[in-house]
C-alpha positions as CSV (number, residue, x, y, z in Angstrom):
1,M,-0.7,-28.6,-19.4
2,G,-0.9,-26.3,-22.4
3,W,-1.9,-22.8,-21.8
4,T,-4.1,-20.9,-24.2
5,R,-3.7,-17.2,-24.7
6,R,-7.0,-16.6,-23.0
7,T,-5.8,-18.6,-19.9
8,F,-2.5,-16.7,-19.8
9,Y,-4.2,-13.3,-19.9
10,K,-6.8,-14.3,-17.3
11,N,-4.1,-15.5,-14.9
12,A,-1.9,-12.5,-15.6
13,S,-4.7,-10.1,-14.9
14,Y,-5.5,-11.8,-11.6
15,A,-1.8,-11.7,-10.6
16,L,-1.6,-8.0,-11.5
17,A,-4.7,-7.2,-9.6
18,A,-3.5,-9.1,-6.5
19,A,-0.1,-7.3,-6.7
20,A,-1.8,-3.9,-7.0
21,M,-4.0,-4.6,-3.9
22,G,-1.0,-5.8,-1.9
23,G,1.0,-2.7,-2.7
24,A,3.6,-4.6,-4.5
25,L,3.6,-2.2,-7.4
26,Q,4.3,0.8,-5.3
27,P,8.1,0.5,-5.4
28,L,8.0,0.1,-9.1
29,R,6.7,3.6,-9.7
30,G,9.3,6.3,-10.6
31,Q,10.1,9.2,-8.4
32,S,8.1,12.4,-8.5
33,G,9.3,15.0,-11.0
34,G,12.2,17.1,-9.7
35,E,12.9,14.9,-6.7
36,R,16.1,13.0,-6.1
37,P,16.4,10.0,-3.6
38,V,19.6,11.4,-2.1
39,A,21.4,14.7,-2.2
40,R,24.2,14.8,-4.8
41,P,27.7,15.1,-3.2
42,G,29.6,18.3,-3.9
43,G,32.1,18.3,-6.7
44,I,30.3,15.7,-8.9
45,R,29.2,16.6,-12.4
46,I,27.2,14.6,-14.9
47,L,28.9,14.6,-18.3
48,N,27.5,13.3,-21.6
49,P,29.5,10.9,-23.6
50,R,32.4,12.6,-25.5
51,N,31.1,15.8,-23.8
52,R,28.3,16.1,-26.5
53,V,24.5,16.4,-26.2
54,P,22.8,13.4,-27.6
55,V,20.2,14.1,-30.3
56,S,17.5,11.9,-31.6
57,L,15.7,12.5,-34.9
58,I,12.4,11.0,-35.9
59,I,11.8,11.3,-39.6
60,D,8.4,10.2,-40.7
61,D,8.3,10.0,-44.5
62,S,5.1,8.3,-45.6
63,T,6.1,8.2,-49.3
64,C,7.5,5.1,-51.0
């Protein structure tokens, strides 16, 4: 059976709606801002790679 794009989207939307009604999407949501699932044990620190802060630059140059 070959599926068309329209059939795929229709079935995917039905499955998404059914999952949302059943509460299946609830565990997929992230935690609320500032909350942690468990308390961090004492003496543990989070270090960046090579003890540096990662930087990301987005350069948008619309010229040729």
